[in-house]
C-alpha positions as CSV (number, residue, x, y, z in Angstrom):
1,M,0.2,0.1,-0.2
2,Q,1.5,3.4,-0.9
3,P,2.1,5.1,1.9
4,E,1.2,9.1,3.4
5,A,2.7,12.1,4.3
6,A,1.4,12.9,7.6
7,D,-0.8,15.6,7.5
8,N,0.4,16.6,4.1
9,R,3.7,17.9,5.7
10,L,7.1,17.9,4.3
11,I,9.9,15.7,5.2
12,Y,13.2,17.8,4.6
13,F,16.1,15.5,3.2
14,D,18.1,17.9,2.1
15,N,20.2,18.9,4.7
16,A,23.3,18.4,2.8
17,A,23.0,21.4,0.8
18,T,21.4,23.2,3.7
19,S,20.3,22.9,7.5
20,W,16.8,23.3,7.6
21,P,14.9,24.1,10.3
22,K,17.3,26.6,12.1
23,P,17.1,27.2,15.5
24,A,14.8,29.2,17.0
25,E,17.6,31.2,18.6
26,V,19.1,32.1,15.1
27,I,16.0,33.7,14.0
28,E,16.0,36.2,16.8
29,A,19.2,36.7,16.4
30,M,18.7,37.9,13.3
31,T,15.5,40.0,13.7
32,H,17.3,41.2,16.6
33,Y,20.3,42.6,15.0
34,S,17.6,44.2,11.8
35,G,14.9,45.6,14.3
36,R,17.3,47.0,17.0
37,I,20.7,47.5,15.8
38,G,21.4,47.7,11.8
39,G,25.2,50.1,12.3
40,S,28.2,48.7,10.4
41,P,30.8,47.2,12.4
42,G,34.0,48.9,12.6
43,R,32.4,52.0,10.4
44,S,31.3,54.0,12.8
45,G,32.2,55.1,16.3
46,H,28.3,55.7,17.3
47,R,26.5,52.8,20.0
48,R,24.8,50.6,17.0
49,S,28.0,50.5,15.5
50,L,30.0,49.2,18.2
51,D,27.0,46.3,18.8
52,A,27.0,45.5,15.4
53,G,31.2,45.1,16.4
54,R,30.2,42.6,19.1
55,I,28.4,40.3,16.9
56,L,31.5,39.5,14.5
57,L,33.4,39.5,17.9
58,E,31.1,37.1,19.4
59,T,30.2,35.1,16.7
60,R,34.5,34.5,16.5
61,E,34.7,33.6,19.6
62,A,32.4,31.0,19.6
63,L,33.5,29.7,16.4
64,A,37.7,29.1,18.0
65,E,35.4,27.8,21.1
66,L,34.1,25.3,18.9
67,F,37.3,24.3,16.7
68,G,39.7,24.8,19.6
69,I,41.9,27.8,17.6
70,E,43.4,30.1,21.1
71,D,43.4,33.3,18.8
72,S,40.0,34.4,17.4
73,L,41.0,36.9,15.3
74,R,43.1,34.2,13.2
75,I,39.0,33.3,11.9
76,A,38.2,35.2,9.2
77,F,33.6,35.7,7.9
78,T,33.5,34.8,3.9
79,K,30.3,34.8,2.4
80,N,30.4,30.4,2.4
81,A,33.5,28.1,2.2
82,T,33.2,28.2,-1.5
83,E,35.0,31.9,-1.1
84,A,37.1,30.2,1.6
85,L,38.6,27.5,-0.3
86,N,39.0,29.9,-3.0
87,I,41.0,32.1,-0.5
88,A,43.0,29.7,0.4
89,L,43.5,27.4,-2.9
90,L,44.3,30.7,-4.9
91,G,46.5,32.9,-2.7
92,L,49.0,30.6,-1.9
93,L,49.5,28.4,-4.5
94,H,52.0,29.7,-7.6
95,P,53.0,27.9,-10.9
96,G,55.8,25.5,-10.1
97,D,54.6,24.4,-7.0
98,H,52.7,21.0,-6.3
99,V,49.3,20.1,-4.7
100,I,47.3,17.1,-3.3
101,T,44.1,16.4,-2.7
102,S,41.5,13.3,-3.2
103,S,39.7,12.0,-5.8
104,M,36.3,12.2,-3.7
105,E,36.1,16.6,-3.5
106,H,33.3,18.8,-3.5
107,N,34.3,21.0,-6.8
108,S,34.6,24.2,-4.5
109,V,37.8,22.7,-4.6
110,M,38.3,21.3,-8.2
111,R,37.6,23.6,-9.7
112,P,39.8,26.4,-8.4
113,L,43.1,23.7,-8.9
114,R,41.9,23.2,-12.4
115,F,42.3,26.5,-12.8
116,L,45.4,26.1,-11.2
117,E,46.9,23.5,-13.5
118,T,46.2,26.1,-16.5
119,Q,48.5,28.7,-14.4
120,G,51.5,26.1,-13.8
121,I,50.1,24.3,-10.5
122,Q,51.1,20.4,-10.5
123,L,47.9,18.0,-8.9
124,S,47.9,14.9,-7.4
125,V,44.4,13.4,-7.6
126,V,44.5,10.9,-5.1
127,S,42.3,7.8,-5.9
128,C,39.9,7.0,-3.1
129,S,37.9,3.3,-2.9
130,G,34.5,2.6,-4.4
131,D,32.9,3.6,-1.2
132,G,35.0,6.7,-1.6
133,R,37.7,5.6,1.5
134,L,41.1,7.5,1.0
135,N,44.0,5.9,2.0
136,P,46.8,8.2,4.0
137,E,49.7,5.9,3.1
138,D,48.4,7.0,-1.1
139,V,48.5,10.8,0.3
140,R,52.3,10.1,1.8
141,A,53.2,8.2,-2.0
142,S,52.1,11.0,-4.0
143,I,54.4,13.3,-1.9
144,R,57.5,15.8,-4.2
145,P,59.7,17.8,-3.6
146,Q,57.5,21.1,-5.2
147,T,54.5,20.1,-2.3
148,R,53.1,23.0,-0.9
149,L,49.5,21.6,-0.1
150,L,47.5,19.2,0.7
151,V,43.9,20.1,0.1
152,A,40.9,17.4,0.8
153,A,37.0,17.3,2.4
154,H,36.2,15.5,5.9
155,A,33.9,13.8,5.0
156,S,32.2,13.4,1.5
157,N,29.1,15.3,-0.1
158,V,27.9,12.6,-2.1
159,T,28.7,9.3,0.3
160,G,29.5,10.6,3.8
161,T,32.6,8.8,3.2
162,I,34.6,10.6,7.0
163,H,38.3,10.7,5.8
164,P,40.7,10.1,8.7
165,I,41.9,14.1,9.4
166,A,44.2,13.4,12.4
167,E,46.3,10.6,10.3
168,L,46.3,13.6,7.2
169,G,47.4,16.3,9.1
170,Q,50.1,14.8,10.8
171,I,51.6,13.2,7.5
172,A,51.3,16.9,5.6
173,R,53.4,18.6,9.2
174,D,55.8,16.1,9.1
175,R,57.2,16.3,5.7
176,G,56.0,20.5,5.9
177,I,53.3,20.6,4.0
178,L,50.3,23.2,4.8
179,F,47.2,20.9,5.2
180,C,44.0,22.7,3.5
181,L,40.0,21.2,5.2
182,D,37.7,21.0,3.5
183,A,34.9,21.2,6.7
184,A,32.3,22.0,4.6
185,Q,29.6,19.4,5.2
186,T,31.4,18.5,8.8
187,A,31.4,22.1,10.8
188,G,29.8,21.4,13.8
189,A,28.3,17.7,12.7
190,L,32.0,16.1,13.5
191,P,34.8,17.0,16.4
192,I,36.9,19.4,14.5
193,H,40.1,20.3,16.2
194,I,43.0,22.3,14.7
195,E,45.6,21.4,16.7
196,K,44.9,17.5,17.8
197,M,44.8,17.1,13.7
198,A,47.4,19.5,12.7
199,I,45.3,21.8,10.4
200,D,46.5,25.2,9.1
201,L,44.0,26.6,7.1
202,L,40.1,25.0,7.4
203,A,37.4,26.1,5.5
204,F,33.4,26.1,6.8
205,S,30.2,27.2,5.9
206,G,28.2,28.7,8.2
207,H,24.4,27.1,6.8
208,K,24.9,23.3,7.3
209,S,25.9,22.1,10.3
210,L,26.3,25.8,11.8
211,F,22.3,26.1,11.6
212,G,23.5,29.9,10.4
213,P,21.9,31.6,7.4
214,Q,22.9,31.3,3.6
215,G,25.5,33.5,3.0
216,T,27.8,32.7,5.6
217,G,30.9,31.0,6.6
218,G,34.8,31.6,7.0
219,L,38.5,30.2,7.0
220,Y,41.1,29.6,9.8
221,I,44.3,30.7,8.8
222,R,47.3,29.5,11.1
223,E,49.7,32.3,12.3
224,E,52.4,33.5,10.2
225,V,50.5,31.5,7.0
226,E,49.0,34.8,6.5
227,K,51.6,36.1,5.4
228,R,51.8,34.4,2.1
229,L,48.2,33.8,1.8
230,R,46.9,36.9,-0.9
231,P,43.8,38.1,0.0
232,L,40.9,37.3,-3.1
233,M,39.5,40.6,-2.6
234,M,40.9,44.1,-1.0
235,G,38.7,46.9,-0.5
236,G,37.8,49.2,3.2
237,T,37.9,46.9,5.9
238,G,36.6,49.9,8.4
239,S,40.8,49.7,9.8
240,R,44.0,52.0,8.9
241,S,42.0,54.6,6.8
242,E,44.3,56.6,6.3
243,F,46.7,53.9,4.3
244,E,45.5,53.1,1.0
245,R,47.6,49.3,0.8
246,Q,45.3,46.8,2.3
247,P,45.9,45.7,5.2
248,D,48.7,43.4,6.5
249,F,46.6,41.4,9.7
250,M,44.3,39.9,10.4
251,P,40.8,39.5,10.2
252,D,40.9,42.9,7.7
253,K,43.4,41.7,5.5
254,Y,40.6,38.7,3.8
255,E,37.1,40.8,5.3
256,S,36.6,43.6,2.7
257,G,33.5,45.5,2.3
258,T,30.9,45.8,4.8
259,P,30.5,42.5,6.2
260,N,26.9,39.9,6.1
261,T,26.3,41.2,9.4
262,V,22.7,40.1,10.0
263,G,24.1,36.5,8.8
264,I,26.9,36.4,11.1
265,A,24.3,37.6,14.4
266,G,22.5,34.1,12.8
267,L,25.7,32.1,12.6
268,G,26.5,32.8,16.1
269,A,23.6,31.9,17.4
270,G,23.7,28.9,15.3
271,V,27.2,27.8,16.8
272,R,26.4,28.4,20.3
273,F,23.5,26.4,20.2
274,V,26.0,23.8,18.9
275,L,28.0,24.1,21.6
276,T,25.2,23.9,24.2
277,E,23.7,21.1,22.4
278,G,27.4,19.2,22.3
279,V,29.0,18.2,18.5
280,Q,28.9,14.6,20.3
281,A,25.2,14.1,20.8
282,I,24.1,16.2,17.7
283,R,26.8,13.1,16.4
284,S,24.5,10.4,18.0
285,R,21.4,11.7,17.1
286,E,22.1,11.4,13.3
287,E,24.4,8.8,13.7
288,M,21.4,6.9,14.8
289,L,19.1,8.4,11.8
290,T,21.1,7.2,9.4
291,E,22.0,3.3,11.1
292,Q,17.9,3.5,10.8
293,F,17.7,4.3,7.2
294,L,20.6,2.3,5.9
295,D,19.0,-1.0,8.3
296,G,15.9,-0.7,6.5
297,L,17.6,-0.2,3.2
298,A,18.9,-3.3,3.5
299,S,16.4,-5.7,3.1
300,L,15.4,-3.7,-0.3
301,K,16.3,-5.5,-3.4
302,G,16.8,-2.9,-6.3
303,V,18.3,0.0,-4.1
304,V,22.2,0.1,-3.9
305,V,23.8,2.2,-1.8
306,Y,26.6,4.1,-2.1
307,G,29.4,4.6,0.6
308,P,30.8,2.6,4.0
309,P,27.8,0.5,5.3
310,D,28.7,1.3,8.6
311,A,27.0,4.5,10.0
312,A,30.0,5.3,12.4
313,S,32.1,5.5,9.2
314,R,30.1,8.4,7.4
315,T,27.8,12.0,7.9
316,A,24.4,11.9,7.7
317,V,24.5,11.4,4.0
318,V,23.3,8.3,2.3
319,S,23.2,8.1,-1.4
320,F,21.4,5.7,-3.4
321,T,20.0,4.3,-6.4
322,I,16.8,2.9,-7.5
323,A,16.7,0.2,-10.6
324,G,14.6,0.7,-13.0
325,V,13.8,4.8,-12.0
326,S,16.5,6.9,-12.6
327,P,17.7,9.4,-10.2
328,S,15.7,12.6,-11.4
329,E,12.4,10.8,-11.3
330,A,12.7,9.4,-8.0
331,A,13.3,12.9,-6.7
332,L,10.0,13.7,-8.1
333,E,8.0,11.7,-7.0
334,F,9.9,11.7,-3.8
335,D,8.8,14.8,-3.6
336,E,4.9,15.0,-5.6
337,R,4.0,11.4,-4.3
338,F,5.6,11.7,-0.9
339,R,6.5,15.7,0.2
340,I,10.0,14.1,0.2
341,L,13.2,16.5,-0.2
342,C,16.4,15.4,-1.4
343,R,18.4,16.6,-3.6
344,P,19.1,14.1,-7.1
345,G,22.4,14.0,-9.8
346,L,25.9,14.7,-9.5
347,H,25.6,17.5,-6.5
348,C,28.6,19.2,-7.6
349,A,31.2,16.3,-7.2
350,P,31.6,14.9,-10.4
351,A,35.1,13.3,-9.8
352,A,33.1,11.4,-6.4
353,H,30.8,10.0,-8.5
354,R,33.4,8.4,-10.7
355,T,34.9,7.4,-8.1
356,I,31.8,5.4,-7.1
357,G,30.5,4.2,-10.5
358,T,27.3,6.4,-10.6
359,F,29.0,9.1,-13.7
360,S,26.7,10.8,-15.1
361,Q,23.1,10.1,-13.5
362,G,24.0,10.5,-10.0
363,T,22.6,9.1,-7.3
364,V,19.4,10.4,-4.5
365,R,21.3,11.9,-2.0
366,F,18.9,11.7,1.4
367,G,20.9,14.3,4.2
368,F,19.6,14.1,7.6
369,G,20.1,16.6,9.9
370,Y,19.3,16.8,13.9
371,F,15.6,17.9,13.6
372,N,14.6,15.2,11.7
373,K,12.4,12.1,13.6
374,D,12.6,8.9,13.7
375,E,9.2,8.5,11.9
376,E,10.4,10.4,9.0
377,I,13.0,7.2,8.7
378,S,10.8,5.0,8.6
379,F,7.8,6.9,6.3
380,A,10.8,7.5,3.6
381,L,11.4,3.2,3.6
382,E,7.9,3.2,2.5
383,A,8.0,5.5,0.1
384,I,11.3,3.7,-1.3
385,R,9.4,0.2,-1.0
386,S,6.6,1.4,-3.3
387,L,8.9,3.1,-5.7
388,V,11.1,-0.4,-5.8
389,A,7.4,-2.4,-6.0
390,G,6.1,0.6,-9.2
391,D,3.2,1.2,-7.0
């Protein structure tokens, strides 16, 4: 029998793209800024400007606490993880440099690197296994005298496969190579500590597991690294206005133009929500949902699941295909018949889909979040059974 969505409500399984719903505190913080503050941080000396500046400071402090960063001024705000990665890659690498990455990367890493190849950068893409796992020894074997950077995602946005970040960071540190971590999928969802993981550059998104709004993110830059890192943009920073040259200190060097203060207010509230709930509690909840879903799929013939078989080795992301139904058709059915919102296709990660053998149609991706319910997982499994049966 075909399942029916309870009370005709939507089920949101697209948290790997952007988290929803947001905690009430996030909405309240953005409303408070818009209705009660409104000033531009660092651009004036009046009380509203100072209040806006305090929002930026408090958000930096919360992020520093979350990531184990001693000096919060080492965090530059960006509009997303993509901008942060572009600052790191385009600002650091020069013709003749060699960079290592994996075959599971998002286009936010691959496209800048492919562009840099045309400018004389040497690139090694280390092949991952069919379930998206990266072997650190393959990374070690790829190191050359010219290697300047290792850049890798903490976890795949396609399969959820978690990479051994601490081991990768130590390999890079031992060989004098900078390590850039793409934490778009994991900031707030998995523990991250920049010292324990030997991270030199940490790019993160604000609108996924940090529960902030879209248009927010950031880049942590280890001390001394900014001396080698060119900014993407230059302009007004609200500091050293008497000089026509870009400031050379953090975070101003990378924060030209009026910031997204209302977004950063929401981001700060989201990070404080994560700190209050606890990353491990969030992780445990999402892992349980993922395990429930994987267990349910295991009994369904005609459904192929990609990535590690256990929830402990992945984030709350599950990609799958249904025999005889294209991913785009399946996603349309999920939306129109079952009111389940998900994402089909290549997920801006063609290299990852080539690695797992799903290029060029891609997969259906369910991305679970902290606010999803057990009964939503059960309902989704019934919906998949209905598609498999051709109902």
